GURO-747267 format. One record per residue (C-alpha): residue number from 1; residue in three letters; chain; x, y, z. Coordinates in steps of 0.2 Angstrom, whole numbers, always signed. Last residue first. Example, Ala and Ser with C-alpha at 12.3 -4.5 7.8 and 13.67 -1.06 7.14 Angstrom:
SITE,pos,code,unit,east,north,up
SITE,2,ser,A,+68,-5,+36
SITE,1,ala,A,+62,-22,+39
//
This chain:
SITE,pos,code,unit,east,north,up
SITE,526,his,A,+28,+62,+82
SITE,525,gly,A,+36,+58,+65
SITE,524,his,A,+51,+48,+70
SITE,523,gly,A,+42,+32,+73
SITE,522,ala,A,+46,+23,+57
SITE,521,met,A,+31,+24,+50
SITE,520,tyr,A,+29,+42,+55
SITE,519,arg,A,+46,+46,+45
SITE,518,gly,A,+40,+36,+29
SITE,517,ile,A,+23,+45,+28
SITE,516,ala,A,+32,+62,+29
SITE,515,ala,A,+45,+58,+15
SITE,514,val,A,+28,+51,+5
SITE,513,asp,A,+21,+68,+8
SITE,512,ala,A,+2,+65,+4
SITE,511,gln,A,-7,+77,-7
SITE,510,gly,A,-16,+65,-18
SITE,509,ala,A,-19,+52,-5
SITE,508,leu,A,-27,+65,+6
SITE,507,ala,A,-18,+66,+22
SITE,506,glu,A,-17,+57,+39
SITE,505,tyr,A,-2,+56,+51
SITE,504,ala,A,-1,+46,+68
SITE,503,ile,A,-16,+36,+70
SITE,502,val,A,-13,+27,+85
SITE,501,gly,A,-7,+9,+91
SITE,500,glu,A,+12,+14,+91
SITE,499,ser,A,+12,+19,+74
SITE,498,met,A,-3,+19,+61
SITE,497,val,A,-2,+30,+47
SITE,496,val,A,-17,+38,+37
SITE,495,ile,A,-20,+39,+18
SITE,494,arg,A,-36,+45,+10
SITE,493,asp,A,-43,+42,-7
SITE,492,ser,A,-33,+26,-8
SITE,491,leu,A,-27,+14,-23
SITE,490,glu,A,-12,+19,-29
SITE,489,leu,A,-4,+28,-14
SITE,488,leu,A,-9,+12,-4
SITE,487,glu,A,-1,+0,-16
SITE,486,asp,A,+15,+8,-16
SITE,485,leu,A,+15,+11,+3
SITE,484,asp,A,+16,-9,+3
SITE,483,glu,A,+12,-14,+22
SITE,482,ser,A,-6,-13,+20
SITE,481,val,A,-23,-9,+27
SITE,480,leu,A,-38,-5,+17
SITE,479,leu,A,-53,+1,+25
SITE,478,ile,A,-66,+2,+11
SITE,477,ala,A,-83,+12,+11
SITE,476,ala,A,-93,+5,-3
SITE,475,gly,A,-101,+18,-16
SITE,474,glu,A,-101,+8,-32
SITE,473,asn,A,-83,+18,-36
SITE,472,arg,A,-76,+10,-22
SITE,471,ala,A,-81,-7,-27
SITE,470,gln,A,-74,-5,-43
SITE,469,asp,A,-57,+2,-35
SITE,468,leu,A,-58,-15,-26
SITE,467,arg,A,-62,-25,-40
SITE,466,arg,A,-48,-16,-51
SITE,465,his,A,-35,-19,-37
SITE,464,ile,A,-40,-38,-36
SITE,463,ala,A,-37,-40,-54
SITE,462,glu,A,-20,-31,-55
SITE,461,thr,A,-15,-41,-40
SITE,460,ala,A,-18,-56,-49
SITE,459,ala,A,-9,-52,-64
SITE,458,phe,A,+7,-47,-56
SITE,457,asp,A,+9,-62,-46
SITE,456,leu,A,+2,-64,-28
SITE,455,gly,A,+14,-65,-11
SITE,454,phe,A,+3,-50,-3
SITE,453,val,A,-11,-45,-13
SITE,452,pro,A,-24,-42,-1
SITE,451,asn,A,-12,-36,+12
SITE,450,ala,A,-29,-32,+24
SITE,449,val,A,-46,-27,+17
SITE,448,val,A,-62,-22,+28
SITE,447,leu,A,-77,-18,+16
SITE,446,leu,A,-91,-9,+22
SITE,445,gln,A,-108,-6,+12
SITE,444,val,A,-107,-20,+0
SITE,443,pro,A,-123,-26,-8
SITE,442,gly,A,-120,-46,-11
SITE,441,ser,A,-108,-55,-20
SITE,440,leu,A,-93,-44,-16
SITE,439,glu,A,-86,-55,-1
SITE,438,arg,A,-88,-71,-11
SITE,437,ala,A,-81,-66,-26
SITE,436,leu,A,-68,-58,-14
SITE,435,val,A,-64,-76,-7
SITE,434,ala,A,-63,-84,-22
SITE,433,arg,A,-51,-71,-31
SITE,432,gln,A,-40,-73,-16
SITE,431,val,A,-39,-91,-17
SITE,430,asn,A,-36,-89,-35
SITE,429,gly,A,-21,-78,-31
SITE,428,gly,A,-14,-90,-19
SITE,427,ser,A,-15,-105,-29
SITE,426,leu,A,-29,-119,-27
SITE,425,asn,A,-30,-134,-19
SITE,424,glu,A,-34,-128,-3
SITE,423,ile,A,-51,-123,-9
SITE,422,ala,A,-56,-142,-12
SITE,421,ala,A,-62,-142,-30
SITE,420,ala,A,-81,-145,-31
SITE,419,pro,A,-84,-128,-39
SITE,418,asp,A,-73,-131,-54
SITE,417,asp,A,-67,-116,-65
SITE,416,pro,A,-48,-122,-60
SITE,415,arg,A,-46,-105,-58
SITE,414,val,A,-56,-92,-53
SITE,413,gly,A,-59,-78,-66
SITE,412,phe,A,-70,-66,-56
SITE,411,ala,A,-85,-67,-65
SITE,410,glu,A,-83,-86,-72
SITE,409,ile,A,-80,-92,-53
SITE,408,leu,A,-94,-82,-47
SITE,407,thr,A,-107,-89,-59
SITE,406,lys,A,-102,-106,-56
SITE,405,ala,A,-103,-103,-37
SITE,404,arg,A,-120,-96,-38
SITE,403,arg,A,-126,-114,-48
SITE,402,thr,A,-115,-124,-34
SITE,401,leu,A,-125,-117,-20
SITE,400,ala,A,-141,-118,-28
SITE,399,gly,A,-137,-137,-30
SITE,398,arg,A,-130,-138,-12
SITE,397,arg,A,-147,-133,-5
SITE,396,leu,A,-144,-134,+14
SITE,395,phe,A,-159,-141,+24
SITE,394,gly,A,-167,-127,+34
SITE,393,leu,A,-180,-138,+43
SITE,392,ser,A,-193,-127,+32
SITE,391,leu,A,-206,-142,+33
SITE,390,trp,A,-194,-149,+17
SITE,389,gly,A,-185,-136,+8
SITE,388,gly,A,-176,-122,+15
SITE,387,ala,A,-157,-116,+15
SITE,386,tyr,A,-147,-108,+0
SITE,385,pro,A,-161,-98,-8
SITE,384,ala,A,-165,-93,+6
SITE,383,ile,A,-154,-91,+21
SITE,382,asp,A,-140,-103,+31
SITE,381,phe,A,-127,-105,+16
SITE,380,asp,A,-128,-85,+17
SITE,379,arg,A,-109,-80,+21
SITE,378,leu,A,-101,-97,+21
SITE,377,gly,A,-108,-100,+3
SITE,376,met,A,-92,-96,-6
SITE,375,asn,A,-83,-108,+5
SITE,374,glu,A,-95,-122,+0
SITE,373,ala,A,-92,-118,-19
SITE,372,val,A,-74,-117,-18
SITE,371,ser,A,-74,-135,-9
SITE,370,met,A,-71,-137,+9
SITE,369,ala,A,-54,-145,+14
SITE,368,pro,A,-47,-127,+17
SITE,367,val,A,-60,-119,+27
SITE,366,cys,A,-60,-102,+21
SITE,365,ala,A,-57,-83,+28
SITE,364,asn,A,-41,-83,+41
SITE,363,arg,A,-31,-96,+35
SITE,362,leu,A,-35,-97,+17
SITE,361,pro,A,-38,-79,+17
SITE,360,glu,A,-20,-76,+22
SITE,359,glu,A,-23,-56,+27
SITE,358,pro,A,-42,-53,+27
SITE,357,leu,A,-54,-50,+13
SITE,356,ser,A,-70,-43,+23
SITE,355,phe,A,-89,-39,+20
SITE,354,val,A,-101,-29,+31
SITE,353,gly,A,-117,-26,+22
SITE,352,his,A,-125,-18,+38
SITE,351,arg,A,-139,-30,+42
SITE,350,arg,A,-127,-46,+37
SITE,349,met,A,-113,-40,+48
SITE,348,gln,A,-125,-34,+61
SITE,347,ala,A,-132,-53,+62
SITE,346,arg,A,-115,-61,+61
SITE,345,ser,A,-109,-50,+76
SITE,344,ala,A,-96,-38,+74
SITE,343,gln,A,-99,-29,+90
SITE,342,tyr,A,-106,-13,+81
SITE,341,asp,A,-116,+1,+90
SITE,340,glu,A,-126,+10,+76
SITE,339,gly,A,-122,+24,+67
SITE,338,ala,A,-119,+16,+50
SITE,337,val,A,-107,+5,+59
SITE,336,arg,A,-101,+11,+76
SITE,335,val,A,-85,+5,+85
SITE,334,gln,A,-82,+11,+103
SITE,333,gly,A,-68,+13,+115
SITE,332,ala,A,-61,-1,+127
SITE,331,ser,A,-53,-17,+129
SITE,330,ala,A,-59,-22,+112
SITE,329,lys,A,-61,-40,+109
SITE,328,arg,A,-54,-51,+95
SITE,327,gln,A,-60,-61,+79
SITE,326,gly,A,-75,-49,+78
SITE,325,leu,A,-70,-43,+61
SITE,324,leu,A,-67,-25,+67
SITE,323,val,A,-57,-31,+82
SITE,322,glu,A,-48,-43,+70
SITE,321,val,A,-43,-29,+59
SITE,320,leu,A,-37,-17,+73
SITE,319,glu,A,-27,-31,+82
SITE,318,lys,A,-19,-34,+64
SITE,317,gln,A,-15,-15,+61
SITE,316,gly,A,-8,-13,+80
SITE,315,asn,A,+10,-7,+75
SITE,314,gly,A,+17,-23,+73
SITE,313,ala,A,+20,-22,+55
SITE,312,val,A,+26,-5,+48
SITE,311,gly,A,+12,+6,+44
SITE,310,ala,A,+0,+13,+31
SITE,309,val,A,-18,+11,+32
SITE,308,gly,A,-28,+16,+17
SITE,307,val,A,-43,+23,+17
SITE,306,ile,A,-54,+21,+1
SITE,305,glu,A,-70,+31,-3
SITE,304,gly,A,-86,+29,-8
SITE,303,ala,A,-94,+28,+8
SITE,302,arg,A,-85,+35,+22
SITE,301,val,A,-72,+29,+33
SITE,300,ser,A,-69,+35,+51
SITE,299,leu,A,-53,+33,+62
SITE,298,asp,A,-49,+36,+81
SITE,297,leu,A,-37,+25,+91
SITE,296,gly,A,-34,+26,+109
SITE,295,arg,A,-20,+14,+112
SITE,294,val,A,-21,-2,+98
SITE,293,ser,A,-8,-13,+104
SITE,292,pro,A,-9,-17,+124
SITE,291,thr,A,+0,-30,+131
SITE,290,gly,A,-10,-48,+133
SITE,289,arg,A,+3,-57,+124
SITE,288,asp,A,-9,-60,+109
SITE,287,asn,A,-12,-42,+107
SITE,286,asp,A,-22,-29,+117
SITE,285,ala,A,-36,-18,+110
SITE,284,his,A,-40,+1,+114
SITE,283,leu,A,-51,+11,+102
SITE,282,gly,A,-55,+29,+106
SITE,281,glu,A,-67,+32,+94
SITE,280,val,A,-71,+21,+78
SITE,279,asp,A,-83,+26,+65
SITE,278,leu,A,-87,+15,+50
SITE,277,arg,A,-99,+21,+37
SITE,276,val,A,-99,+40,+38
SITE,275,glu,A,-110,+47,+24
SITE,274,gly,A,-105,+49,+7
SITE,273,ile,A,-90,+55,-3
SITE,272,ala,A,-95,+60,-22
SITE,271,gln,A,-82,+52,-34
SITE,270,thr,A,-73,+68,-41
SITE,269,gln,A,-56,+65,-34
SITE,268,asp,A,-49,+75,-49
SITE,267,ala,A,-38,+88,-41
SITE,266,ala,A,-33,+80,-26
SITE,265,cys,A,-24,+66,-35
SITE,264,arg,A,-30,+47,-37
SITE,263,arg,A,-23,+34,-49
SITE,262,arg,A,-5,+37,-39
SITE,261,gly,A,+10,+28,-48
SITE,260,ser,A,+12,+22,-65
SITE,259,ser,A,+0,+9,-65
SITE,258,val,A,+3,-4,-78
SITE,257,ala,A,-11,-10,-92
SITE,256,val,A,-5,-27,-99
SITE,255,ser,A,+0,-33,-116
SITE,254,ser,A,+3,-50,-115
SITE,253,gly,A,+16,-64,-109
SITE,252,val,A,+14,-59,-88
SITE,251,met,A,+32,-56,-85
SITE,250,met,A,+36,-49,-103
SITE,249,glu,A,+22,-38,-103
SITE,248,ala,A,+28,-29,-87
SITE,247,met,A,+44,-26,-92
SITE,246,glu,A,+38,-19,-108
SITE,245,ala,A,+26,-8,-98
SITE,244,thr,A,+39,-3,-86
SITE,243,ser,A,+49,+4,-101
SITE,242,leu,A,+65,-5,-106
SITE,241,asp,A,+81,+4,-113
SITE,240,gly,A,+88,+10,-96
SITE,239,val,A,+84,-6,-88
SITE,238,arg,A,+97,-14,-99
SITE,237,gly,A,+91,-30,-106
SITE,236,ser,A,+83,-48,-103
SITE,235,gly,A,+69,-57,-110
SITE,234,ala,A,+56,-71,-104
SITE,233,leu,A,+68,-85,-98
SITE,232,lys,A,+59,-99,-95
SITE,231,gly,A,+51,-107,-78
SITE,230,arg,A,+34,-100,-81
SITE,229,arg,A,+41,-82,-86
SITE,228,leu,A,+57,-75,-82
SITE,227,ile,A,+64,-60,-83
SITE,226,thr,A,+81,-53,-82
SITE,225,val,A,+87,-34,-78
SITE,224,gly,A,+101,-23,-81
SITE,223,asp,A,+108,-8,-72
SITE,222,gly,A,+93,-8,-59
SITE,221,tyr,A,+92,+7,-45
SITE,220,ala,A,+79,+19,-48
SITE,219,ser,A,+70,+8,-62
SITE,218,val,A,+70,-8,-52
SITE,217,glu,A,+65,+0,-36
SITE,216,arg,A,+51,+9,-45
SITE,215,phe,A,+46,-9,-53
SITE,214,lys,A,+42,-16,-38
SITE,213,his,A,+42,-35,-38
SITE,212,ser,A,+59,-38,-33
SITE,211,ile,A,+73,-51,-34
SITE,210,met,A,+89,-42,-32
SITE,209,leu,A,+106,-47,-39
SITE,208,val,A,+121,-34,-32
SITE,207,thr,A,+139,-36,-38
SITE,206,leu,A,+151,-27,-25
SITE,205,arg,A,+166,-16,-25
SITE,204,gly,A,+166,-10,-41
SITE,203,asp,A,+162,+9,-34
SITE,202,arg,A,+147,+10,-42
SITE,201,thr,A,+142,-7,-35
SITE,200,met,A,+145,+0,-18
SITE,199,gly,A,+135,+16,-21
SITE,198,his,A,+119,+3,-27
SITE,197,leu,A,+121,-5,-10
SITE,196,leu,A,+121,+11,+0
SITE,195,gly,A,+105,+17,-11
SITE,194,leu,A,+97,+0,-9
SITE,193,val,A,+98,+3,+10
SITE,192,glu,A,+93,+21,+11
SITE,191,asp,A,+79,+20,-1
SITE,190,ala,A,+71,+7,+8
SITE,189,glu,A,+73,+15,+24
SITE,188,gly,A,+65,+30,+18
SITE,187,pro,A,+50,+20,+10
SITE,186,thr,A,+48,+9,+25
SITE,185,leu,A,+55,-6,+26
SITE,184,val,A,+47,-25,+28
SITE,183,ser,A,+47,-28,+9
SITE,182,thr,A,+62,-19,+5
SITE,181,pro,A,+73,-34,+2
SITE,180,glu,A,+63,-46,-9
SITE,179,asp,A,+77,-59,-10
SITE,178,leu,A,+93,-49,-11
SITE,177,ile,A,+108,-60,-20
SITE,176,leu,A,+125,-51,-14
SITE,175,leu,A,+140,-56,-26
SITE,174,arg,A,+157,-52,-20
SITE,173,gln,A,+154,-59,-1
SITE,172,gly,A,+167,-56,+11
SITE,171,leu,A,+161,-64,+26
SITE,170,tyr,A,+158,-46,+35
SITE,169,leu,A,+149,-42,+18
SITE,168,gln,A,+137,-56,+20
SITE,167,lys,A,+132,-52,+39
SITE,166,leu,A,+133,-33,+34
SITE,165,ile,A,+118,-36,+23
SITE,164,glu,A,+108,-44,+37
SITE,163,leu,A,+113,-31,+48
SITE,162,lys,A,+106,-17,+36
SITE,161,gln,A,+90,-27,+37
SITE,160,lys,A,+88,-27,+55
SITE,159,glu,A,+92,-8,+54
SITE,158,gly,A,+79,-5,+42
SITE,157,ala,A,+66,-16,+53
SITE,156,ala,A,+71,-6,+69
SITE,155,leu,A,+84,-13,+82
SITE,154,asp,A,+79,-16,+99
SITE,153,ala,A,+77,-34,+97
SITE,152,val,A,+94,-35,+89
SITE,151,leu,A,+102,-29,+106
SITE,150,ala,A,+115,-15,+102
SITE,149,asn,A,+133,-16,+107
SITE,148,leu,A,+139,-15,+90
SITE,147,asp,A,+130,+1,+86
SITE,146,leu,A,+125,+3,+67
SITE,145,arg,A,+132,+10,+52
SITE,144,phe,A,+131,+6,+34
SITE,143,pro,A,+145,+14,+21
SITE,142,thr,A,+155,+0,+24
SITE,141,ser,A,+174,+0,+29
SITE,140,asp,A,+171,+9,+44
SITE,139,leu,A,+160,-5,+51
SITE,138,phe,A,+176,-18,+47
SITE,137,ala,A,+187,-7,+57
SITE,136,ala,A,+173,-7,+70
SITE,135,leu,A,+171,-26,+69
SITE,134,ala,A,+189,-28,+71
SITE,133,ala,A,+191,-19,+86
SITE,132,lys,A,+176,-28,+92
SITE,131,glu,A,+184,-45,+90
SITE,130,his,A,+200,-39,+99
SITE,129,arg,A,+192,-33,+114
SITE,128,trp,A,+182,-48,+112
SITE,127,asp,A,+194,-61,+114
SITE,126,ile,A,+182,-76,+112
SITE,125,arg,A,+185,-92,+120
SITE,124,leu,A,+181,-108,+113
SITE,123,pro,A,+185,-101,+95
SITE,122,leu,A,+174,-96,+82
SITE,121,asp,A,+173,-103,+65
SITE,120,gly,A,+155,-100,+60
SITE,119,arg,A,+158,-82,+55
SITE,118,ala,A,+139,-77,+53
SITE,117,leu,A,+140,-80,+74
SITE,116,leu,A,+153,-65,+74
SITE,115,leu,A,+140,-53,+67
SITE,114,asn,A,+126,-59,+77
SITE,113,glu,A,+138,-57,+93
SITE,112,ala,A,+142,-40,+87
SITE,111,val,A,+125,-33,+83
SITE,110,thr,A,+119,-38,+100
SITE,109,met,A,+108,-55,+105
SITE,108,gly,A,+93,-59,+110
SITE,107,pro,A,+85,-55,+93
SITE,106,ala,A,+95,-69,+85
SITE,105,leu,A,+95,-65,+67
SITE,104,thr,A,+89,-74,+49
SITE,103,phe,A,+77,-60,+46
SITE,102,his,A,+65,-64,+32
SITE,101,gln,A,+65,-60,+12
SITE,100,tyr,A,+83,-69,+13
SITE,99,val,A,+101,-61,+11
SITE,98,met,A,+111,-72,+0
SITE,97,gly,A,+129,-74,-1
SITE,96,ile,A,+142,-78,-15
SITE,95,arg,A,+159,-76,-9
SITE,94,leu,A,+166,-90,-22
SITE,93,arg,A,+169,-101,-7
SITE,92,gln,A,+152,-97,+0
SITE,91,ala,A,+145,-103,-16
SITE,90,asp,A,+154,-121,-14
SITE,89,arg,A,+150,-121,+5
SITE,88,pro,A,+132,-119,+0
SITE,87,ser,A,+131,-134,-8
SITE,86,arg,A,+133,-142,-27
SITE,85,ile,A,+141,-127,-36
SITE,84,asp,A,+153,-132,-50
SITE,83,gln,A,+160,-119,-57
SITE,82,glu,A,+164,-112,-75
SITE,81,arg,A,+176,-98,-77
SITE,80,gly,A,+174,-82,-82
SITE,79,asp,A,+172,-72,-67
SITE,78,val,A,+160,-85,-61
SITE,77,met,A,+151,-95,-73
SITE,76,phe,A,+136,-106,-68
SITE,75,gly,A,+129,-123,-74
SITE,74,gly,A,+118,-131,-86
SITE,73,glu,A,+108,-148,-82
SITE,72,glu,A,+101,-156,-66
SITE,71,pro,A,+104,-140,-57
SITE,70,pro,A,+111,-139,-39
SITE,69,his,A,+97,-135,-28
SITE,68,tyr,A,+104,-127,-10
SITE,67,gly,A,+120,-122,-19
SITE,66,val,A,+119,-102,-20
SITE,65,leu,A,+117,-102,-38
SITE,64,cys,A,+104,-117,-37
SITE,63,lys,A,+95,-107,-24
SITE,62,val,A,+96,-91,-34
SITE,61,leu,A,+87,-100,-50
SITE,60,thr,A,+73,-108,-38
SITE,59,ser,A,+68,-92,-31
SITE,58,lys,A,+66,-84,-48
SITE,57,gly,A,+57,-99,-55
SITE,56,ala,A,+42,-91,-62
SITE,55,gly,A,+32,-98,-49
SITE,54,asn,A,+25,-81,-44
SITE,53,glu,A,+28,-68,-58
SITE,52,gly,A,+44,-65,-63
SITE,51,leu,A,+59,-52,-61
SITE,50,leu,A,+78,-52,-56
SITE,49,cys,A,+85,-36,-54
SITE,48,his,A,+106,-33,-58
SITE,47,phe,A,+116,-20,-49
SITE,46,ser,A,+131,-21,-59
SITE,45,gly,A,+149,-21,-51
SITE,44,ala,A,+155,-37,-62
SITE,43,glu,A,+141,-41,-75
SITE,42,val,A,+127,-52,-71
SITE,41,lys,A,+122,-63,-86
SITE,40,met,A,+107,-75,-88
SITE,39,ser,A,+103,-92,-95
SITE,38,val,A,+89,-102,-91
SITE,37,ala,A,+87,-120,-100
SITE,36,asp,A,+70,-124,-93
SITE,35,leu,A,+68,-120,-73
SITE,34,ala,A,+55,-127,-62
SITE,33,thr,A,+52,-142,-72
SITE,32,phe,A,+39,-152,-65
SITE,31,ala,A,+41,-171,-66
SITE,30,gly,A,+51,-174,-51
SITE,29,phe,A,+56,-157,-45
SITE,28,arg,A,+66,-151,-60
SITE,27,lys,A,+80,-139,-63
SITE,26,thr,A,+88,-134,-79
SITE,25,val,A,+102,-120,-81
SITE,24,arg,A,+105,-116,-99
SITE,23,phe,A,+119,-105,-93
SITE,22,ala,A,+122,-94,-78
SITE,21,glu,A,+133,-81,-78
SITE,20,val,A,+141,-72,-64
SITE,19,ala,A,+155,-57,-64
SITE,18,ala,A,+160,-54,-46
SITE,17,gly,A,+162,-39,-37
SITE,16,arg,A,+180,-33,-34
SITE,15,his,A,+189,-29,-18
SITE,14,gln,A,+195,-46,-13
SITE,13,leu,A,+196,-52,-32
SITE,12,asp,A,+209,-39,-35
SITE,11,ala,A,+219,-44,-18
SITE,10,ala,A,+217,-62,-23
SITE,9,thr,A,+226,-59,-41
SITE,8,leu,A,+216,-59,-56
SITE,7,ser,A,+218,-69,-71
SITE,6,his,A,+208,-85,-66
SITE,5,thr,A,+207,-80,-46
SITE,4,leu,A,+197,-99,-45
SITE,3,pro,A,+212,-107,-52
SITE,2,asp,A,+223,-104,-37
SITE,1,met,A,+239,-97,-42
//
């Protein structure tokens, strides 16, 4: 008997989820210790969750497990036996597979062709009748349903995620690692995919290890949880025995306030809503390929409210934001700010107090090689008190910029607290804080925000959410575009759904029907 089978027969292993244990795993990259004696136990047939802030070591741990980063110390046990996993082939031999955060599919090929590509041992000539019959039988053995002849390019995001999972199941994996599996899915798609996998773990056919930052998903589907902080084990236990606040405290190392859902409801929206600050009528705009992306969109945002824009990526949100920020020309329609026709010129943005926190701010809102102080001065470096001097020639007053930057750095908690540091050397969360400090440093009338906390850790996310809430409470009109529905439900006064370039659904956040939002996001609500 193969020693890998231990006391189980090959038939037993074929239909049973794997039990996996990491013991004192240590991984270094040069002088940096990414994992420091981390241990984790994943029971066979369980749905185990792996939590931690950015940089906590989650991805490094699972990459060690799938053979991409063999550890310097410690190791792994599979079904009670120690295994030397030095390459992805070793992980495959143990039937350990991983579904990554971004799709790894061939869009111009069919579902059947993508499944066969995953196998890697294809003959020179494929007997398609035989292979499709085998694939149909395989699909019948799983809870997932896809058309084998469908082109991947025509699949919805949820169907593509199903195909990624099916690729691993087709290879016979007994442990399936999921890296943020619902980041591109609608709520309905996320619950469907996780629910189907949860059912497979309940049948004992599969073990799932899921990296996630969504406490709702952890609470709904997780059996056990392991929490990492700064490369070390911060805690573990049964999900049912831990509160969300306790898990969050383990993640960040201190007591934190954790939102349990929506901050606003229809009954307590006491903040006075003011005049219309942003009014968009019949807006049309093309994407980078020159095809229509925004198609006759109507939208308004009033002072003292946050309007959340939900939608699956690629439905015109990016183009809408770029039109509002002057980075893309509209092909038709009208945009008005405070009742004035608006072309997003620098003078208009300054006059009407229009500010922004765009997606990927290091690329879209900064000059990476310039200092934090210089980036914080991009809005007003050419006006007093930051410009002026001899004969009023407008010389840059670097001392004034630096003094203002120090004040903003302290107020917004930017680290490191060095105005001279190149902004490209800051972490993602600190770049966001620095840009938000700049954008909220003056009187804000309209704030356009796109995916403000994507990729950020828990603490940075909470800090930015508080700042947005504060700006709203001080009377700013905020347009918040996000692919994270939980974020929108938490922060928004009103929620709209963009689908195929138009507003397809609108409701007060406190009255919003999450199921309906999901249908409209998926394009099924029209």
